[in-house]
C-alpha positions, 0 to 999 in steps of 0.5 A, a space after each residue: 123493153 116494154 113493162 106489161 101492165 099488171 093483168 086485171 089492173 082495173 079491177 083490182 090494183 088500181 081500184 084498191 090503190 090509194 092516192 099519193 099526197 102532194 109533198 111540197 106547196 105549189 111555188 108562189 110564182 107558179 100559184 100567182 100565175 095559175 090564180 091571175 086571169 090574163 087576156 092574151 093579145 097580138 097583132 097582124 101588125 108589126 107593132 101594137 101600141 096597146 097603151 095608146 088604143 085603150 080608153 075607158 067607156 062610159 060603162 066603166 069598162 075598158 075598150 081596145 080599138 085597134 085594127 088587126 087585133 088577134 085575141 091570142 098568139 098565132 102559130 108559127 109553123 106546121 109541118 109534116 115530117 117523114 118517119 126517118 127524119 122524125 126518128 133520126 132527130 130524137 133519142 132511141 128507145 120505145 118509152 118516154 118518161 112521165 113526171 108528176 111535180 111534187 105539189 100535186 097529188 097522185 090521183 088514181 081515181 078521177 072524181 065523178 061529176 055530171 054533165 051540164 043539162 042539155 036538151 033532149 032530142 026526140 023523133 016526131 012520134 016522140 021517142 027519145 034519140 041520143 046524139 051519139 056516134 061511135 058508142 058501143 051499147 050503153 054509154 059507158 063514158 063518165 063525166 069527171 072533175 079533173 083535180 090532181 095528177 094526171 088528170 089535170 094534164 089532159 085538156 081541150 084544144 081550141 083551133 082557129 084556121 083563121 086567127 083574126 076570127 073572134 070564135 075558134 073553128 073546131 076543138 079536140 082533146 090532147 095531153 101534155 107528154 112533155 115540158 111544153 109538148 102536147 099530144 093530139 090527133 093529126 087531123 086537128 091540126 090546120 095543116 092548110 092554113 097560113 093564119 092558124 091559132 091553137 089554145 090548149 087549156 089543161 083540166 078545163 072544166 066549165 071553160 076554165 082550168 081547174 088549177 086556175 084561170 091563168 092555166 092555158 097556152 096557146 101553140 107555136 108549132 105543130 109537127 106530125 108525119 107525112 108517111 100516110 097522111 090519110 091513114 089512121 095509124 099516122 094520125 098523130 101531131 105533136 104540139 109545142 107550147 109557148 108556155 112550158 105548162 109541163 113543168 108546172 103540171 107534170 106530163 104522161 109518159 109514152 110506150 110502144 104498144 106490144 101485141 101481148 096486150 091484146 084483148 086485155 082490159 088495161 086501157 083508159 080513154 079520155 076527152 072532151 066529147 060534144 055528145 057528153 059535154 065539150 065543157 067538161 071531160 069524160 073517161 072510160 076504163 077497162 077498154 081492150 085493144 081487140 086488134 092492130 094494123 101495122 103501117 110502118 112504125 105506126 099502128 091502128 089500134 082497134 077497140 070498142 071504147 066509146 068515142 065521139 066528136 071532140 074526143 079526137 086527140 084525147 089520150 089512150 092510156 094506162 097506169 104502169 106498176 111504177 104508178 105513172 100514166 103512159 100513153 099507147 095511142 091518141 084518139 083518131 076516129 072509127 071505121 065501119 066495115 059493114 057500111 052502116 051507121 054503126 061503127 065496128 070499131 074506134 081507132 087510136 093511132 100509136 105504135 113506135 111512131 108515137 114515141 119517136 114523134 114525142 122523143 123528136 119533140 123533146 129533143 128539138 123544142 125546148 
């Protein structure tokens, strides 16, 4: 049975709760990994003789000349499975557990930050224009510095439809939900590509993780649902990382949304929206689910939290009485019932399907 979050938790309990200090030191092996910058390369060829192809330039740097070099590691499989297969392949239940390593503090209140300066847009007659989409009323998202658990478990996902190209095609957001498991929106995955690549950087702030330049991982596999490929309720995917960052940083739990939570200001929304800054994360708290629509075991969670491009895949979550964060949805998009530019609701994908997806990954991806 799902535990109901405390009523008015944002205004009272969590606002007054002190952070929990780390109880152990970061292990030396992990500290060295985090602090060490690394350049990960692979090749479209079967073998890559890096040592034979690196030469020193006249300027003092090093040059790698090798046709077919890829900066990163391409993915292996991108599959959509039916919900029945997904559910039968994982453990039963409506909850997955969260985890905080003892060397990270528990932080309930993210440290406020500011977005980098960006040029202001204006109309021809000089009126200022904010390039927002899916924002209700004033802009309520706040940029934060993602130090401590669980804020350093939320990160940016860079996506390549062709791994051989130097620059990523698009980006979104995601969150660690297992030792090497990242939850995101299904529409972020390059399903149709045979040469795709994805990179996850947790706690990204100004293009590097706050925990160190070595904190990143490429994605080996991505699985989602084929029950409703164009239906927002099913717009969720699970990524498998080559590196088990969740073991080192911790991860969120997940819960199945309960209709008794409707119209209660329980929820946070986090991501890397272009409208604020894709280089620093932002969050909004006190969001209510206004309505939900069922689609099999999946749910479309409707709310009016601010969500724009780049937020896709970010966690829709709250803290529970045990002190841990649990995801109930992943940011999908928005809908307009009037046909005008303004969004009537923004949408999160959730329900039992999101828990089943994570449970499948925990059972099948070591």
